[in-house]
N, C-alpha and C positions, 0 to 999 in steps of 0.2 A: 791706746791713748785714753788717759783718764780725763774726767771732767775738769779737774784742776789744771791739767796740761793744756787742754783745749782753751780754757779761760786765759792762761798765761800766753799762749800763742796768739790769741785774738787781741790781747792787751799790747803785745809787741808789734803785731801787724798794724793795729789801729794807729799807733804812733807814727807809722810810716806814711799813713794816709793824710796826715794833717796838712800837707802841702797840696799841690794841685793834682798829684797822682792819685787815682782811685782804683780800688781793686777791680779786677775782672769779674769776680764773683762776690756779690754782696751777701753776707752771712749774718743771720741773727735769729731771734725768736719772737713769737707772739704768744702772749698768755690771754686766752679767751675762755669762752663758755664751755668748751670741750677739753680744756687743758692746754698744755704747752705745745705749740707747733713750731718746728724748726724750719726756717726759711732760707732759701738760697736763690738769688736772682742773678741771672747771667745777662749778657747783652741782648739775647733773644727773648728773655722773659723769665717767669718764675719756673725754676727747675726743681725746687723742693718746697713743700709745705707738708711736713711729715711729722707724724707722731713718734717716730723713732728718736732715741737719745741724740743729743747734739753731736757727740763724738762719732757716732755711727754715720750720721748724715755728712759730717765734715769729711770723714775718710772716704765715703762714697763719692762725693763731689770732687775731692782731691784726685781720686783714682780715674774718674771718668770725664771730668770736665776741665779742670785746671787747678793750679796751685796758687794763684795770686788772689787770695781770698781774704776778706776782712769785713768789718762792719762799714756800711755806707748808708746812712739814713736817707739820703735823697733818693735812693733806689728802694729801700725797704719800707719807708713810711707810706708810700702810696698803697702798697699791698696791705700794710696793716690797717690803713683807713678803710679800704674796701672790706676787709675781714670785719672790722667793727660794724660797718653798715650792713653787711650780710647778716651777722648775728643779731642785729637789732631789727631785722625784717625790712630794712630800707633798700636793700640791694638784691635784685633778682638775677642779674648777669654780671660777672666779673669782666672788667675791661682789661685787666692786666694780661698781657700775652703770656702764653704757656710755652715753655720749652721742655719737651719730653725727652731730652737727651739721656736721662737716667733710665728710661724704659727700653725694653727690647723692641724689636720691630713689631712682633706680634702684639705685645702689650700696648704699643702705640695705636695700632689699629682698634683694639678694644677700647682704649681710653678715649680715642676720638669719637667713637660711637657713643660712649657714655657722656661726653660733653654735649651731645645733641639731645639728651633727655631733658625735657622741659622742667623748669623750676616748679616744685610743688607736685611733681608726678613721679612715678616709679616705673621700672622696667624689670625684666628678669634675665638671668643668664641665658635662658632658652631664646628669648627675643634677640638678645645681642648676638648669640650664635647664629641664628637665622639671618640677621641683617648682614653679617660678614661672610655668609656662606660656609660656616663651620658649625652646623648644628650639633655635632657630637663632641665638640671640643670644650664641653662645660668645665672640666677640670682646669684646662689650660686658661680659660677665660676667667675662672675663679682665682687662679693664681696671678693672672694679669692685674685683676682688681686689687688683690691683696697686696701687690707690690707697687701700687700706685704711688709714685713719688710726690704727686701734687694733690694730696687729699683736700677735701672741701672745695677747692677751686675746680678741680676735675671731679665731678660729683659721683664718685663711685658709691656714696652712700644711698643713691637713688636706685641702686640694684638690689632687689630683694628676691627671696625664693619664690618659686612658682606657686606655692601654697599660701603666699603672703606673709610667711615668717621673715623677720629681719635678715637672717643670715649673718655671716661673719663681717667684721670691719676692723681695720687696723687700729682704730682708736677705741674699740670696744663697743659692745651693744648699747651702752648708755649714750655714748657720743653719737652713734648712728641714729638712735631714736631722737636725741635732741635736735640734730640737724634736720631730720624729717619733720619734726614738730615746729621748728622755726619756719620752715617753708610753708607747712599747712596753715599755721596761724596767719602768716603774712598774705597768703593766697585768699584765705577766708575773709580777713578784714578788708582787703581790696575789693573783693566781689560784693561785700556787704555795703561798702562805702560808696 
């Protein structure tokens, strides 16, 4: 599906939602400090906050979650507001519920541990491995983090290499460094104030 096809599909489906019926899955984008993030919100919470192209996320959501998808500002705008607040250093913890339907069972375990990493701090693959009882599964843990469907909100950017190097990130090294810098600045200004 090309980007133009996706735009046409969303235009057609958005006209369907002008009445009282809303899509099961709200789909849209957020343009922020680290680039474009593709969002998908289900009845359970945010299922995608992804650096992947819109059509790839749309197809993944369609395949694994459902097909009644369209724009729904009443469900997307609260996520966008929280992302704005996070990027400006005003938000330390997202209140938007997370729906990890798009993650495998093992990835859900890894991502839930990642969600426990405190704002402004980092952890390592080795520490996550030890905490889930899989200290030798470093490659699998790295793959789970790389396939995180809810980037930024599920803070896989807080996982660095044991030697302190950034390591890989779906949005790229600059995006990862930016996210860590936002948290470091906000943490430093709060402790100084």
